[in-house]
Structures are given as C-alpha cells and as structure tokens.
FIBA-183871 format. One line per 4 residues: for each residue x, y, z of C-alpha. Coordinates in Angstrom, 3 decimals, m for minus. Layout:
<nuzas>
X:Y:Z ~ ...
</nuzas>
This chain:
<nuzas>
116.395:190.749:5.229 ~ 113.762:192.186:2.983 ~ 113.156:188.981:0.927 ~ 110.018:187.343:m0.204
110.152:184.557:2.684 ~ 110.408:187.369:5.400 ~ 107.409:189.310:3.594 ~ 105.323:185.928:3.372
105.793:185.189:7.028 ~ 104.933:188.927:8.181 ~ 101.532:188.632:6.245 ~ 100.927:185.440:7.423
101.578:186.295:10.959 ~ 99.468:189.512:11.033 ~ 96.499:187.520:9.701 ~ 96.909:184.379:12.103
98.412:186.112:15.106 ~ 96.983:189.409:14.785 ~ 99.091:192.615:14.233 ~ 98.957:193.256:17.927
101.481:190.371:18.453 ~ 103.376:190.301:15.273 ~ 106.842:192.150:15.132 ~ 108.595:192.226:11.710
110.962:195.396:12.227 ~ 113.013:194.256:15.260 ~ 115.857:196.713:15.550 ~ 116.335:198.004:19.186
118.765:200.264:21.066 ~ 120.560:198.264:23.587 ~ 122.528:199.115:26.783 ~ 125.383:201.343:25.701
123.582:202.823:22.819 ~ 124.339:199.979:20.134 ~ 121.368:199.202:17.786 ~ 121.058:195.567:17.680
118.368:193.219:15.825 ~ 116.205:190.823:17.491 ~ 115.141:187.701:15.327 ~ 113.747:188.217:11.834
110.301:187.889:13.078 ~ 108.762:187.649:16.566 ~ 105.335:186.743:17.739 ~ 104.829:187.877:21.427
101.628:186.269:22.897 ~ 100.850:186.901:26.563 ~ 102.147:183.263:27.496 ~ 104.668:182.380:24.759
106.959:184.117:22.572 ~ 108.223:182.739:19.155 ~ 111.418:183.589:17.695 ~ 111.463:183.031:13.987
114.911:183.186:11.979 ~ 114.406:183.106:8.163 ~ 116.388:181.563:5.730 ~ 115.833:181.721:1.928
118.113:180.133:m0.708 ~ 118.714:182.302:m3.765 ~ 116.710:180.911:m6.714 ~ 119.715:181.363:m9.058
121.757:179.235:m6.890 ~ 122.890:175.557:m7.781 ~ 120.192:172.979:m6.471 ~ 122.266:169.747:m6.653
122.137:167.898:m3.269 ~ 125.801:168.557:m2.295 ~ 125.180:172.622:m2.593 ~ 121.808:172.198:m0.882
123.311:170.359:2.002 ~ 125.986:172.848:2.459 ~ 123.664:175.886:2.219 ~ 121.289:174.243:4.935
124.454:173.447:7.294 ~ 126.141:176.817:7.164 ~ 123.219:178.940:6.584 ~ 120.329:177.440:8.331
121.800:175.398:11.235 ~ 124.943:177.040:12.065 ~ 124.223:180.861:11.288 ~ 120.446:180.581:12.075
121.085:178.796:15.442 ~ 123.664:181.510:16.379 ~ 121.225:184.318:15.649 ~ 118.500:182.545:17.531
120.842:182.088:20.532 ~ 121.849:185.944:20.402 ~ 118.068:186.858:20.477 ~ 117.672:184.556:23.436
120.342:186.359:25.149 ~ 119.012:189.694:24.282 ~ 115.733:188.957:25.938 ~ 117.334:187.876:28.965
120.109:190.542:29.157 ~ 118.404:193.620:27.985 ~ 116.405:195.546:30.856 ~ 114.546:197.574:27.904
113.785:195.975:24.563 ~ 111.502:198.362:22.622 ~ 110.210:197.341:19.311 ~ 107.218:198.258:17.166
104.502:195.882:16.214 ~ 102.545:195.593:13.054 ~ 99.689:197.810:14.646 ~ 102.250:200.353:14.990
102.430:200.231:18.818 ~ 105.774:200.220:20.773 ~ 106.114:197.389:23.098 ~ 108.648:196.365:25.461
109.408:192.654:25.059 ~ 111.983:192.548:27.817 ~ 109.060:193.232:30.251 ~ 107.356:190.231:29.355
109.120:186.868:30.471 ~ 107.112:184.175:28.493 ~ 108.479:180.820:27.307 ~ 110.441:181.349:24.302
109.978:178.933:20.978 ~ 112.768:178.969:18.630 ~ 112.144:178.248:15.257 ~ 114.140:178.207:11.832
111.995:178.693:8.936 ~ 113.461:178.085:5.398 ~ 112.976:177.809:1.850 ~ 115.473:175.599:m0.055
113.677:174.662:m3.396 ~ 110.699:172.818:m4.319 ~ 111.818:169.357:m3.672 ~ 114.628:169.394:m1.128
116.746:166.200:m0.645 ~ 115.688:163.943:2.236 ~ 118.700:164.821:4.294 ~ 117.096:168.269:4.552
113.402:167.672:4.716 ~ 113.946:164.797:7.363 ~ 115.690:167.317:9.777 ~ 112.955:168.516:11.961
115.084:170.069:14.948 ~ 118.460:170.857:16.006 ~ 119.968:170.896:19.306 ~ 122.382:173.830:19.730
125.102:174.300:22.399 ~ 123.969:177.963:22.526 ~ 120.400:178.098:21.571 ~ 119.211:174.704:22.830
116.403:172.951:21.151 ~ 115.462:174.666:17.894 ~ 112.404:173.799:15.715 ~ 113.208:173.345:12.064
110.322:173.651:9.430 ~ 110.088:174.509:5.829 ~ 107.880:177.705:5.058 ~ 105.404:175.386:3.542
104.938:173.126:6.384 ~ 104.628:176.375:8.661 ~ 101.840:177.656:6.517 ~ 99.799:174.560:6.561
100.298:174.325:10.262 ~ 98.774:177.580:10.675 ~ 95.718:176.453:8.266 ~ 95.301:173.365:10.268
95.477:174.523:14.132 ~ 94.291:177.931:13.317 ~ 94.586:179.381:16.759 ~ 97.688:180.751:18.654
96.886:178.467:21.561 ~ 96.828:175.507:19.609 ~ 100.165:176.352:17.824 ~ 101.784:176.945:21.213
100.571:173.565:22.488 ~ 101.664:171.849:19.178 ~ 105.278:172.975:19.340 ~ 105.489:171.687:22.944
104.167:168.426:21.730 ~ 106.315:168.631:18.759 ~ 109.445:169.120:20.822 ~ 108.644:166.215:23.144
107.961:163.869:20.353 ~ 111.201:164.683:18.529 ~ 113.364:164.076:21.619 ~ 111.389:160.786:22.669
112.218:159.379:19.186 ~ 115.354:161.270:17.885 ~ 116.019:158.538:15.274 ~ 112.499:158.688:13.882
111.614:159.965:10.290 ~ 108.628:162.300:10.481 ~ 106.719:164.192:8.089 ~ 105.155:167.289:9.489
101.625:166.200:8.528 ~ 102.107:163.030:10.703 ~ 103.123:165.193:13.819 ~ 100.189:167.463:13.211
97.783:164.425:13.056 ~ 99.355:162.848:16.117 ~ 99.030:166.242:18.040 ~ 95.228:166.418:17.284
94.915:162.731:17.977 ~ 96.804:163.260:21.302 ~ 99.175:160.416:20.746 ~ 102.732:159.431:20.345
101.863:156.278:18.299 ~ 102.204:156.365:14.455 ~ 99.081:156.972:12.500 ~ 98.472:155.425:9.050
98.680:157.715:6.177 ~ 95.053:157.525:5.181 ~ 93.882:158.452:8.669 ~ 96.477:161.290:8.846
94.802:162.795:5.542 ~ 91.176:162.419:7.223 ~ 92.277:163.886:10.510 ~ 93.863:167.042:8.887
90.826:167.424:6.489 ~ 88.397:167.426:9.340 ~ 90.441:169.784:11.372 ~ 90.545:172.123:8.579
87.049:171.831:7.776 ~ 86.196:172.621:11.650 ~ 87.852:176.130:11.612 ~ 84.787:177.832:10.504
82.948:176.525:13.669 ~ 85.031:178.643:15.866 ~ 86.781:181.272:13.851 ~ 86.306:184.882:14.916
89.361:186.315:13.585 ~ 87.698:188.998:11.456 ~ 86.098:190.410:14.507 ~ 89.270:190.388:16.590
91.191:191.965:13.805 ~ 88.641:194.856:13.698 ~ 89.142:195.651:17.616 ~ 92.394:197.459:16.781
91.055:199.200:13.820 ~ 88.875:201.788:15.667 ~ 88.913:201.590:19.367 ~ 86.880:204.092:21.211
86.014:204.298:25.003 ~ 83.482:205.923:27.334 ~ 84.607:209.448:28.162 ~ 87.442:209.484:30.514
87.910:205.618:30.533 ~ 90.616:203.658:28.912 ~ 93.538:204.247:26.502 ~ 94.492:203.090:23.030
96.145:200.035:24.222 ~ 93.512:198.673:26.701 ~ 91.887:196.398:24.232 ~ 94.958:194.236:24.344
93.681:192.761:27.611 ~ 90.677:191.410:25.790 ~ 92.806:189.992:22.990 ~ 95.112:188.384:25.484
92.113:186.505:26.813 ~ 91.005:185.198:23.557 ~ 94.501:184.244:22.651 ~ 94.540:181.809:25.595
91.252:179.995:24.490 ~ 91.344:176.410:22.892 ~ 89.398:175.592:19.867 ~ 86.651:174.026:21.831
86.124:177.176:24.073 ~ 86.347:179.434:20.827 ~ 83.794:177.095:19.330 ~ 81.638:177.813:22.472
82.116:181.650:22.176 ~ 81.162:181.765:18.625 ~ 77.838:179.706:19.342 ~ 76.929:182.407:21.657
77.843:185.362:19.166 ~ 76.088:183.749:16.401 ~ 72.900:183.380:18.636 ~ 73.246:186.995:19.828
73.663:188.213:16.265 ~ 70.345:186.417:15.470 ~ 68.486:187.916:18.411 ~ 69.791:191.418:18.602
67.117:193.977:17.811 ~ 64.454:191.628:18.104 ~ 61.311:192.394:20.278 ~ 61.713:189.709:22.917
64.224:190.367:26.030 ~ 66.992:187.458:25.991 ~ 68.728:186.088:28.911 ~ 72.389:186.902:28.573
74.642:183.620:27.827 ~ 78.135:182.996:29.273 ~ 80.848:180.523:29.535 ~ 84.165:180.231:31.521
87.522:179.471:30.102 ~ 89.658:176.921:31.453 ~ 92.168:179.697:32.718 ~ 89.164:181.171:34.780
87.892:184.101:32.788 ~ 84.339:184.723:32.126 ~ 82.835:185.500:28.778 ~ 79.295:187.116:28.771
77.243:187.622:25.572 ~ 74.249:189.974:25.492 ~ 71.833:190.660:22.547 ~ 70.281:193.918:23.055
66.613:194.005:22.061 ~ 64.763:196.365:20.390 ~ 64.518:199.661:21.795 ~ 67.296:199.420:24.271
70.163:200.553:21.897 ~ 70.799:203.840:23.981 ~ 70.836:201.898:27.152 ~ 73.097:199.075:26.072
76.264:200.218:27.689 ~ 74.690:200.448:31.038 ~ 73.223:196.953:30.624 ~ 76.808:195.696:29.338
78.587:197.162:32.375 ~ 76.092:196.228:35.138 ~ 75.675:192.665:33.702 ~ 79.412:192.171:33.282
80.011:193.156:37.008 ~ 77.272:190.837:38.064 ~ 78.408:187.900:36.033 ~ 82.100:188.281:37.498
80.594:188.390:40.969 ~ 78.272:185.617:40.488 ~ 81.029:183.073:39.359 ~ 83.554:184.566:41.575
86.112:185.504:38.837 ~ 89.191:187.630:38.727 ~ 88.434:188.525:35.068 ~ 85.501:189.047:33.088
84.695:190.038:29.272 ~ 81.267:191.248:28.395 ~ 80.113:191.807:24.714 ~ 76.874:193.432:23.749
75.445:192.733:20.404 ~ 73.058:195.585:19.093 ~ 71.374:196.801:15.860 ~ 71.202:200.261:14.807
69.046:200.158:11.845 ~ 70.812:197.870:9.344 ~ 74.266:198.255:11.372 ~ 75.404:195.932:14.066
77.236:197.465:17.095 ~ 79.533:195.453:19.191 ~ 80.520:196.796:22.344 ~ 82.953:195.406:24.935
83.728:195.527:28.441 ~ 86.823:194.100:30.528 ~ 86.950:193.541:34.264 ~ 89.976:192.616:35.927
90.521:192.461:39.825 ~ 90.204:189.850:42.632 ~ 86.678:189.008:43.750 ~ 85.591:190.640:46.820
82.220:190.234:48.593 ~ 79.737:193.105:47.977 ~ 76.478:193.113:49.688 ~ 74.613:195.218:47.187
75.694:192.911:44.333 ~ 74.422:189.889:46.311 ~ 71.035:191.635:46.946 ~ 70.539:192.605:43.407
71.204:189.077:42.187 ~ 68.777:187.702:44.892 ~ 66.051:189.980:43.913 ~ 66.202:189.479:40.103
68.829:186.860:39.015 ~ 69.569:187.791:35.280 ~ 71.481:184.624:34.106 ~ 70.621:181.012:33.041
70.934:178.618:35.844 ~ 72.672:176.132:33.547 ~ 75.231:178.123:31.348 ~ 75.320:177.343:27.575
77.126:175.947:25.267 ~ 78.814:173.087:26.776 ~ 82.247:172.472:25.838 ~ 82.147:169.156:23.804
85.266:168.217:22.031 ~ 88.717:169.620:21.018 ~ 88.822:168.399:17.304 ~ 86.066:166.603:15.137
87.924:163.221:15.244 ~ 87.644:163.232:19.091 ~ 83.969:164.042:19.091
</nuzas>
C-alpha cells in the first residue's frame, strides 16, 4: 500500500513487538511460482500470529455519512475481510511461506502453526459516524471472526497493555465479550478497562479512566523493551557456539511473560545493575515464569569481569537443574569501567539427573532458599 497508515503501523509494531516479530513486506513465492502477498502487516509471535489488513480513506474523499458508510462497507468489511481470508488460506495451504522481518531476517511463517488473530485497522476521518465507530467486529463467511479497530484505538491499546502477551490475551477477551453481547455498544476504552479488571460487567466511565491511567502509569515498573531491542543490534557468541538467530529463543521466552512476571524480572535487573562492580559477592536471584522457564540474574562483583562467562554458564546450568526445568535463561550484569556489559545464556532440553551437579549443589548451594521477588499483581487496580 505504501500509505501513511501502513507506515505508522510498521513503525509502531517494530517498537512494541520488536523488529524480529514484525513483517511489513509480505510478498512471497507460492506453489507454482506465483508471487502472492500475505496481509499488509503481520506480527508473528511464538504462540500467536496477528494478521493486519489496513484501510485508509483518501483525505480528499467526501466525508458525509453516506459516503463514509459506503466506503466502510465496500473497502473495509467486504474487501478487507476477503484479503484476511486469503491470508489465512495461504498460511494453511502453503508448505513454505518465506517473508522478511523488519530485522532483515527471512522467516518461514508456514512452519509455525500459531493461533491466528485477524484484525482490520482503518482510518476513516477524525470523527466517523456512530454506524462505523460502533462496529467492533465482523463475522465473515470465509474469514470467520475479524476484529475491527480504528488505528487510534489500536495505538492506545499498545500504550495501555504494553506487552505482546497482554495484547494476545486482550484480543481473546475482546472476541469473547463481543460474541457474548452482540448487541452491545462498546467503546474500546471500556473493553480495555474490563479486560484489566477481568470482568464482563460494564464499568462506570470515571472508573474506566482511572483504570487505564493506572495501567499506563504502571508500564515503567516492568518495561525493559530498550534492552530487548538491543539484543538484535549486535549479537556475538562464544567461539564455535551459536548463530545470528539463536537469540530469538531468548526473545520468545520474554514474549510470553505477563506484566507481573516482567515486573519481577525488572526488579532483579535493577538490583543487579546496582550491585554489579561492587566489592561484595551477591547471591544470584531468580524467578520462574508460569510457562516453566527459569530466569536467573547474576551481578558480577568487582574483579570478576574476566570470569563472568564461566559464572554465567555454570550458574545457569545449576539453576536449571535445581528447579528441574526444561528451559533456563541466565543474565550476568557486569561493569567494565563505566560501561555495563550484559551477557546472556539460554539452555533448552529435558531435565535429566546428573550426579556431578547434585554433588556440587550439596557442597556449595549458590542460590537463595526463597527466591525473590514474589509475583504480586497483574495491574495496579488489582493490587
């Protein structure tokens, strides 16, 4: 399309979902050599795939109610849902579907069978008629249930929810709510507040505003997006270990974390940044996500910079074994002069008994008996 709506969505997605999961150039070679195009924008998370079809009304076109309704019916509902249906079919029928993400890495979207979330984003005019703004979804014969949102509502959702896992859960909640109450008239802010409050009961307007303000204000307590975005800027591995795409495994685990779990991890990170490079040896801290992945954070004390990678590897192995996990992420935080060095370790494999590790843990147990921090709440209003 090449329009402002498409550019805005691409820019927003690479910030919110990271470049690794965002696709805005989606032409691919299909069976038989034909070149086809997937949806205008795709976000391919490990466990969910967002299909976005984007519709922007020409700013020079008539904005009377009849013209807007006709455009919405023909271009958004009819044409947009048809394009969504084609994209869903491509994902099912194509054995190989190679497209390039915003990081410049070619990925095969046909290889991953995530749940698909179809969304039509539109930009009609500054104040569309109620007949358009009240339409929150469409059930298509070919495409099934399709979410309808203005680009402004989608932007604010990203600000409020702020995590991929939250947006995945939101659209599941949204679909359930709209199907439960097909004749209800909902503002998107109402749906967002009800999702946060985990209720299908309408919330009074003043409470909606308070809930959303608190949710946005809470983002700083868990946001580590600047660190996760830099993982893909410069990736280096120990000699003979890893390739340029291995760090996706780490990003995948973070993409699954809830707001409360991310808040817990950030507390550990802030603590480690404060303790790194100091004289005292700190006991590593850890937590376990709801999906069973362990997260270990190690502040590297003064004088141990050159041995930090050995410590990271050994303690990550020990942490994985101690909690009998299949997946473990380790992070060491070190200071080299005024520079902060973050090193990562990812372990993936079924737990197996190991006499040597058990012996080492018995002789010198390196972790706290009660891991911190506790998971306290999802959103401020539920604390």
